[in-house]
C-alpha positions as CSV (number, residue, x, y, z in Angstrom):
1,X,-38.3,-21.3,26.3
2,X,-34.9,-20.0,26.2
3,X,-34.0,-17.5,28.6
4,X,-33.4,-14.6,26.0
5,X,-37.2,-15.1,25.0
6,X,-38.6,-15.4,28.3
7,X,-36.6,-12.1,29.2
8,X,-38.3,-10.5,26.1
9,X,-42.0,-12.1,26.7
10,X,-41.3,-10.7,30.8
11,X,-40.2,-7.1,29.7
12,X,-39.5,-4.8,32.1
13,X,-40.4,-6.4,35.6
14,X,-42.3,-4.5,38.3
15,X,-42.7,-4.4,41.4
16,X,-45.6,-7.1,43.2
17,X,-45.9,-10.6,43.9
18,X,-48.8,-12.9,42.9
19,X,-49.7,-15.3,45.6
20,X,-51.8,-18.3,44.0
21,X,-53.0,-19.4,47.4
22,X,-55.3,-22.2,48.4
23,X,-55.6,-26.0,47.7
24,X,-52.2,-25.7,45.8
25,X,-50.6,-24.9,48.8
26,X,-50.7,-28.2,50.8
27,X,-49.0,-28.8,54.1
28,X,-46.9,-31.4,52.8
29,X,-45.1,-28.9,50.5
30,X,-41.8,-28.1,52.7
31,X,-38.6,-26.5,51.5
32,X,-35.1,-26.4,52.8
33,X,-32.5,-24.1,51.3
34,X,-29.2,-25.2,52.1
35,X,-26.6,-22.8,51.0
36,X,-22.9,-22.9,51.7
37,X,-20.3,-20.2,51.8
38,X,-17.4,-19.9,49.0
39,X,-17.8,-23.5,48.0
40,X,-16.0,-24.3,44.5
41,X,-17.7,-26.3,41.8
42,X,-15.5,-29.4,42.2
43,X,-15.3,-29.0,45.7
44,X,-17.1,-32.3,46.8
45,X,-17.4,-36.3,46.4
46,X,-20.2,-36.3,44.1
47,X,-18.4,-33.4,41.5
48,X,-15.4,-36.2,41.7
49,X,-13.1,-34.4,44.2
50,X,-11.1,-37.3,46.0
51,X,-10.0,-35.4,48.9
52,X,-12.8,-34.0,50.5
53,X,-15.4,-36.3,52.0
54,X,-19.1,-35.0,51.6
55,X,-21.4,-37.8,52.6
56,X,-24.4,-35.6,53.1
57,X,-24.5,-33.8,49.6
58,X,-23.4,-37.2,48.0
59,X,-26.2,-38.9,49.4
60,X,-28.6,-36.1,48.2
61,X,-27.1,-36.7,44.6
62,X,-28.0,-40.2,44.7
63,X,-31.3,-39.3,45.5
64,X,-32.1,-36.1,43.1
65,X,-30.6,-34.4,40.7
66,X,-26.8,-33.0,40.2
67,X,-26.5,-29.9,38.0
68,X,-23.8,-30.1,35.8
69,X,-24.3,-26.4,34.8
70,X,-25.1,-24.3,37.6
71,X,-24.2,-20.8,38.0
72,X,-24.4,-17.6,40.0
73,X,-25.0,-14.3,39.0
74,X,-22.4,-12.5,41.3
75,X,-19.2,-13.8,42.8
76,X,-19.9,-12.0,46.2
77,X,-21.7,-13.1,49.3
78,X,-24.2,-10.3,49.8
79,X,-25.3,-9.7,46.3
80,X,-25.4,-13.5,45.5
81,X,-27.7,-14.2,48.4
82,X,-30.0,-11.2,47.5
83,X,-30.1,-13.1,44.1
84,X,-31.1,-16.3,45.6
85,X,-33.5,-14.6,47.8
86,X,-35.6,-12.5,45.2
87,X,-35.0,-14.3,41.7
88,X,-33.5,-10.8,40.6
89,X,-30.2,-9.8,39.2
90,X,-28.4,-7.7,42.0
91,X,-28.4,-4.7,40.1
92,X,-31.9,-4.2,40.2
93,X,-32.4,-5.3,43.7
94,X,-30.0,-2.8,44.9
95,X,-27.5,-5.3,46.7
96,X,-24.6,-4.1,44.7
97,X,-22.3,-5.2,47.4
98,X,-21.8,-6.8,51.0
99,X,-24.3,-5.3,53.2
100,X,-22.4,-5.8,56.7
101,X,-20.0,-2.8,58.9
102,X,-18.7,0.0,56.9
103,X,-19.7,-1.5,53.2
104,X,-23.5,-1.0,54.1
105,X,-25.3,-1.7,50.7
106,X,-28.9,-2.3,51.0
107,X,-31.4,-3.6,48.7
108,X,-34.5,-1.5,47.7
109,X,-36.8,-1.7,50.5
110,X,-39.8,-2.7,48.3
111,X,-38.0,-6.0,47.2
112,X,-40.3,-8.8,47.9
113,X,-38.2,-11.8,48.5
114,X,-38.9,-15.6,49.0
115,X,-39.4,-15.6,52.9
116,X,-41.8,-12.7,52.6
117,X,-43.8,-14.1,49.8
118,X,-44.0,-17.7,51.0
119,X,-44.9,-16.1,54.5
120,X,-48.1,-14.3,53.0
121,X,-48.8,-17.9,51.5
122,X,-49.2,-19.2,54.7
123,X,-45.8,-20.9,55.6
124,X,-43.8,-20.9,58.8
125,X,-40.2,-19.2,57.5
126,X,-37.0,-19.6,59.6
127,X,-33.6,-18.9,58.9
128,X,-30.6,-20.5,60.8
129,X,-27.2,-18.8,60.4
130,X,-26.1,-16.6,57.9
131,X,-28.2,-13.9,56.5
132,X,-25.9,-11.0,55.0
133,X,-28.7,-9.1,53.1
134,X,-30.5,-6.0,54.2
135,X,-33.3,-4.4,55.1
136,X,-34.1,-7.0,57.5
137,X,-38.1,-6.3,56.7
138,X,-37.4,-6.5,52.7
139,X,-36.0,-10.1,53.8
140,X,-38.2,-10.8,56.7
141,X,-38.0,-14.5,58.6
142,X,-40.4,-15.1,61.0
143,X,-37.9,-16.9,63.0
144,X,-33.9,-17.0,63.4
145,X,-31.5,-19.6,64.1
146,X,-28.3,-18.2,65.4
147,X,-25.4,-19.3,63.8
148,X,-22.8,-22.1,64.9
149,X,-21.6,-25.2,64.3
150,X,-23.6,-26.7,61.0
151,X,-24.4,-29.6,63.5
152,X,-25.5,-27.5,66.2
153,X,-27.6,-25.5,63.8
154,X,-29.3,-28.3,62.8
155,X,-30.2,-29.9,65.9
156,X,-31.7,-26.5,67.1
157,X,-34.1,-27.4,64.0
158,X,-35.2,-30.5,65.1
159,X,-38.2,-28.7,67.1
160,X,-39.2,-27.3,64.0
161,X,-39.4,-30.9,62.1
162,X,-40.6,-32.8,64.8
163,X,-43.5,-30.1,65.2
164,X,-47.1,-31.8,64.6
165,X,-48.1,-28.3,63.4
166,X,-49.5,-29.1,59.8
167,X,-48.4,-25.5,58.4
168,X,-46.1,-26.2,55.8
169,X,-42.4,-24.5,56.6
170,X,-39.4,-23.0,54.5
171,X,-35.9,-23.6,56.0
172,X,-33.0,-21.3,54.7
173,X,-30.3,-22.8,56.0
174,X,-27.0,-21.1,56.0
175,X,-23.4,-22.4,57.4
176,X,-20.3,-19.9,57.3
177,X,-18.4,-23.0,56.3
178,X,-16.2,-22.6,54.3
179,X,-15.7,-18.8,54.2
180,X,-12.2,-17.9,55.6
181,X,-11.0,-18.0,58.3
182,X,-11.2,-21.7,57.5
183,X,-13.0,-23.8,60.6
184,X,-12.8,-27.3,61.1
185,X,-13.2,-30.1,63.5
186,X,-10.0,-31.3,65.4
187,X,-10.4,-34.9,63.2
188,X,-10.6,-33.4,60.0
189,X,-7.0,-33.3,59.1
190,X,-6.1,-33.8,55.5
191,X,-2.7,-34.3,53.8
192,X,-1.5,-31.2,52.2
193,X,1.1,-33.2,50.1
194,X,-1.6,-35.1,48.4
195,X,-3.8,-32.5,47.3
196,X,-4.0,-31.9,43.3
197,X,-3.9,-28.5,43.4
198,X,-7.0,-26.8,40.4
199,X,-5.1,-25.2,37.9
200,X,-6.4,-22.0,38.4
201,X,-4.1,-21.9,41.7
202,X,-0.4,-21.9,41.8
203,X,0.6,-25.1,43.3
204,X,2.8,-23.8,46.1
205,X,3.1,-25.2,49.8
206,X,1.1,-22.1,51.3
207,X,-1.9,-22.6,48.8
208,X,-1.5,-26.6,49.4
209,X,-2.3,-26.0,53.2
210,X,-4.8,-23.7,52.5
211,X,-6.5,-25.9,50.0
212,X,-6.3,-28.5,53.2
213,X,-8.0,-26.5,55.8
214,X,-10.6,-25.5,53.3
215,X,-11.5,-29.0,52.3
216,X,-11.7,-29.3,56.0
217,X,-14.1,-26.7,56.4
218,X,-16.2,-28.0,53.7
219,X,-16.6,-31.6,55.8
220,X,-17.9,-29.5,58.4
221,X,-20.6,-27.7,56.2
222,X,-21.8,-31.0,54.9
223,X,-21.9,-32.5,58.5
224,X,-24.9,-30.0,59.0
225,X,-26.5,-31.6,56.0
226,X,-26.4,-35.2,57.2
227,X,-28.2,-34.4,60.2
228,X,-30.6,-32.8,58.6
229,X,-31.1,-35.6,55.9
230,X,-31.5,-37.6,59.1
231,X,-33.9,-35.8,60.5
232,X,-36.3,-36.0,57.6
233,X,-36.4,-39.3,57.3
234,X,-36.9,-39.4,61.3
235,X,-39.9,-37.4,61.3
236,X,-41.3,-38.3,58.1
237,X,-40.9,-35.4,56.2
238,X,-38.6,-36.7,53.7
239,X,-41.2,-37.5,51.0
240,X,-42.8,-34.1,51.5
241,X,-39.7,-31.4,51.5
242,X,-37.8,-30.2,48.6
243,X,-34.2,-29.6,49.0
244,X,-32.0,-27.2,47.1
245,X,-28.4,-27.6,47.8
246,X,-26.4,-24.5,46.3
247,X,-23.2,-22.4,47.4
248,X,-23.1,-18.2,47.1
249,X,-20.0,-18.1,44.8
250,X,-16.7,-19.9,44.2
251,X,-13.8,-20.8,46.5
252,X,-12.0,-17.9,48.5
253,X,-9.5,-17.3,46.4
254,X,-8.0,-14.8,44.1
255,X,-8.9,-16.6,40.0
256,X,-12.6,-17.7,42.0
257,X,-14.4,-15.5,44.4
258,X,-15.3,-12.0,42.9
259,X,-14.3,-13.1,39.7
260,X,-16.6,-14.3,36.3
261,X,-14.2,-16.5,35.7
262,X,-15.5,-20.3,35.6
263,X,-14.3,-20.9,39.4
264,X,-15.8,-18.1,40.5
265,X,-19.3,-18.7,39.0
266,X,-19.8,-22.2,37.9
267,X,-21.0,-23.8,41.2
268,X,-22.5,-26.9,42.7
269,X,-26.4,-27.3,42.8
270,X,-28.0,-30.5,43.8
271,X,-31.9,-30.8,44.3
272,X,-34.1,-33.4,45.3
273,X,-37.5,-33.0,44.4
274,X,-39.8,-35.7,46.1
275,X,-42.4,-35.5,43.6
276,X,-39.8,-36.4,40.9
277,X,-39.2,-40.3,40.7
278,X,-36.3,-40.3,39.2
279,X,-33.3,-40.4,41.1
280,X,-28.9,-40.2,40.8
281,X,-29.0,-38.4,37.8
282,X,-27.2,-35.5,36.4
283,X,-28.7,-32.5,34.2
284,X,-26.9,-30.3,31.8
285,X,-29.2,-27.5,31.8
286,X,-27.5,-24.5,32.4
287,X,-29.1,-23.1,35.2
288,X,-28.9,-19.7,37.9
289,X,-29.4,-18.4,41.0
290,X,-32.1,-16.3,39.6
291,X,-34.1,-19.7,39.3
292,X,-33.9,-20.8,42.6
293,X,-36.5,-18.5,43.8
294,X,-39.1,-19.2,41.1
295,X,-38.3,-23.1,41.6
296,X,-39.0,-23.4,45.1
297,X,-42.6,-20.9,44.7
298,X,-43.5,-23.4,41.7
299,X,-42.8,-26.3,44.0
300,X,-44.6,-24.3,46.9
301,X,-47.5,-23.0,44.7
302,X,-46.9,-19.3,44.6
303,X,-45.7,-16.8,42.4
304,X,-43.6,-13.6,42.3
305,X,-43.4,-11.5,39.0
306,X,-40.6,-9.7,40.1
307,X,-38.5,-12.9,39.2
308,X,-35.9,-12.6,36.2
309,X,-35.2,-16.2,36.4
310,X,-38.1,-19.1,36.1
311,X,-38.5,-22.3,37.4
312,X,-35.9,-25.2,36.7
313,X,-37.8,-28.1,38.2
314,X,-39.3,-29.3,35.2
315,X,-35.7,-28.7,33.0
316,X,-34.3,-31.3,35.9
317,X,-36.3,-33.9,35.2
318,X,-34.4,-34.4,31.8
319,X,-30.4,-35.2,31.8
320,X,-30.5,-33.2,28.3
321,X,-32.6,-29.7,28.5
322,X,-33.7,-28.2,25.8
323,X,-33.4,-24.2,25.4
324,X,-31.8,-23.9,29.2
325,X,-28.4,-23.2,27.0
326,X,-27.2,-19.3,28.4
327,X,-26.7,-17.8,31.5
328,X,-25.7,-14.2,32.5
329,X,-23.3,-12.7,35.4
330,X,-23.5,-9.3,36.7
331,X,-21.4,-7.9,39.6
332,X,-20.6,-4.7,40.7
333,X,-19.2,-4.4,44.0
334,X,-17.7,-6.9,46.6
335,X,-16.4,-4.6,49.8
336,X,-17.3,-0.7,49.2
337,X,-13.9,-0.2,47.9
338,X,-13.7,-2.8,45.7
339,X,-15.9,-1.1,42.5
340,X,-15.4,-3.1,39.1
341,X,-18.4,-3.5,37.6
342,X,-18.3,-6.4,35.0
343,X,-21.2,-8.1,33.0
344,X,-21.3,-11.5,30.8
345,X,-23.3,-13.6,28.8
346,X,-22.1,-17.6,29.2
347,X,-23.3,-20.0,26.5
348,X,-22.7,-23.6,26.1
349,X,-19.1,-22.5,24.0
350,X,-18.5,-19.1,24.4
351,X,-18.0,-16.4,27.3
352,X,-17.9,-12.5,27.2
353,X,-17.3,-10.6,29.8
354,X,-17.5,-6.9,29.7
355,X,-15.1,-5.1,32.0
356,X,-17.2,-2.1,32.3
357,X,-14.2,-0.4,34.7
358,X,-11.4,-2.2,32.5
359,X,-9.2,0.9,33.0
360,X,-8.9,0.4,36.8
361,X,-6.4,-2.4,38.3
362,X,-8.8,-5.4,39.1
363,X,-9.4,-5.2,43.1
364,X,-8.8,-7.5,46.1
365,X,-11.2,-8.9,48.5
366,X,-9.5,-8.4,52.0
367,X,-9.7,-12.2,52.7
368,X,-8.2,-13.0,49.3
369,X,-5.4,-10.1,49.5
370,X,-4.2,-11.8,53.0
371,X,-4.8,-15.6,52.1
372,X,-1.5,-17.4,52.5
373,X,-1.6,-18.2,48.8
374,X,-1.6,-14.6,47.6
375,X,1.0,-13.7,50.1
376,X,3.4,-16.6,49.0
377,X,3.1,-15.7,45.3
378,X,4.1,-11.8,46.5
379,X,7.0,-13.2,48.6
380,X,8.4,-15.3,45.8
381,X,8.1,-12.7,42.9
382,X,6.2,-14.9,40.8
383,X,4.9,-13.5,37.4
384,X,2.5,-16.7,37.0
385,X,-0.5,-17.4,39.1
386,X,-2.0,-20.8,38.1
387,X,-2.3,-20.6,34.4
388,X,-2.7,-16.7,34.1
389,X,-0.2,-14.2,34.7
390,X,-0.5,-11.6,37.8
391,X,-0.5,-9.1,35.3
392,X,-3.5,-10.6,33.4
393,X,-5.0,-11.0,36.5
394,X,-4.7,-7.4,38.0
395,X,-5.2,-5.6,34.5
396,X,-8.1,-6.3,32.1
397,X,-8.9,-5.8,28.7
398,X,-12.6,-3.9,28.2
399,X,-13.9,-7.4,26.8
400,X,-12.5,-10.6,27.5
401,X,-13.9,-13.5,24.8
402,X,-13.6,-17.1,25.6
403,X,-14.2,-20.3,23.8
404,X,-14.7,-22.6,26.6
405,X,-14.4,-26.1,24.6
406,X,-10.7,-25.2,23.3
407,X,-9.8,-23.0,26.1
408,X,-11.4,-24.2,29.3
409,X,-9.7,-22.4,31.8
410,X,-9.9,-18.9,29.8
411,X,-6.4,-17.7,28.9
412,X,-6.9,-16.9,25.4
413,X,-8.6,-13.8,24.8
414,X,-10.3,-13.6,21.5
415,X,-12.4,-10.6,21.4
416,X,-9.7,-8.9,19.2
417,X,-9.7,-11.6,16.6
418,X,-11.4,-10.3,13.1
419,X,-12.7,-13.6,12.5
420,X,-15.0,-13.9,15.5
421,X,-16.7,-10.0,15.1
422,X,-20.1,-11.6,14.3
423,X,-20.1,-13.7,17.4
424,X,-18.8,-10.9,19.5
425,X,-21.3,-8.8,18.5
426,X,-24.0,-11.1,18.8
427,X,-22.8,-11.5,22.6
428,X,-22.3,-7.7,23.2
429,X,-26.4,-7.5,22.0
430,X,-27.3,-10.4,24.3
431,X,-25.7,-8.5,27.3
432,X,-26.9,-5.2,26.2
433,X,-30.5,-7.2,25.9
434,X,-30.4,-8.6,29.3
435,X,-29.5,-4.9,31.0
436,X,-32.4,-3.4,29.0
437,X,-35.0,-6.1,30.7
438,X,-33.7,-6.0,34.3
439,X,-33.0,-2.4,34.5
440,X,-29.4,-2.4,34.7
441,X,-28.2,1.4,36.0
442,X,-24.7,0.6,34.3
443,X,-26.8,0.1,31.1
444,X,-25.8,3.5,30.1
445,X,-22.0,2.5,30.0
446,X,-22.6,1.3,26.2
447,X,-22.9,4.9,25.4
448,X,-21.2,7.1,27.8
449,X,-17.7,5.5,27.9
């Protein structure tokens, strides 16, 4: 079933959760959801990056499935995490922007999240590290393990894995790495001069240095996964634990995080389902973070009728997944001062971005503005930023239409091409239909502005 058909069949989703408890929820149905912070698509060994060592993720990929077309809906920390934990677009769950400090965004109190649903289904639920969604009651975990170095966090999970308690567990493991400021171990030194700078970034010394620090921080994040996997084997849980690895949004640079361009939303995702006999393969299913919660619930024998997504576990068993051929994106805020709503649809070949606030300059997250890379561009007076001009980055048209086969770096906007008018109209219709089915408050912008 295609995602459009799924949305049409689901209709307007209502609050509430259905728990299919009983025999389906066996004690041997544990889950680890491992979410890194600001980790780009190609920034791991198993995704082809020769500069960063990720033995944990690489080993997971060898024994599971590596998705080549996985996407967040929202390239911003709190909103994206709310999507992961509710299976709902953030415009529907209410987590429009960052949860902490003065930004103060909260999901709706009646949201039924993954830890709450699994807790009601008899699971022991634990959160290690970063939470970054509110209110706590809507995202309640029974136990919290404070954030620290990923290895230390993993070590604190050892009592859970060694326990003889037959109660199944859901462990949500969230290092703060590789979010800025980049953290690294003393031995994690990467030669900045040998790095291949991604094409969406400027090849200047400041960017190279930050990339070296970023890659070292990714290696630190991976160290926690290595230890957790070893402990699963040691405690006999390797064959009864579903492991889902993903990240909240793209790398923390202008041109990636907070944008709907590919470096911001096209992300790594590796899954090991112990019931799946296939190992070490890739899937081209176009999966979205709205699909993570339904996938975990299917594995656990529970369902929630609020999810906008669907389980990808069956699709993941095939390298080529039929009818998994489009995803949707929805972004409104990052920081409270960064109002820039965007909606998008991405198919195998095309992407249409609707910049609802196109009359405004594109806003900068504080950490991206302060980065040595961006300040280096400003200090040099550069007019180009990677393959895009600074002007094009800061000023967006209402619609951006890209042919991703011919133009993978999204430089040639085809929205004004009269020969593509029918395609443009179709993609606009898809965005609007998604908004209608998911109760998007910004739907009214089609008619009022």
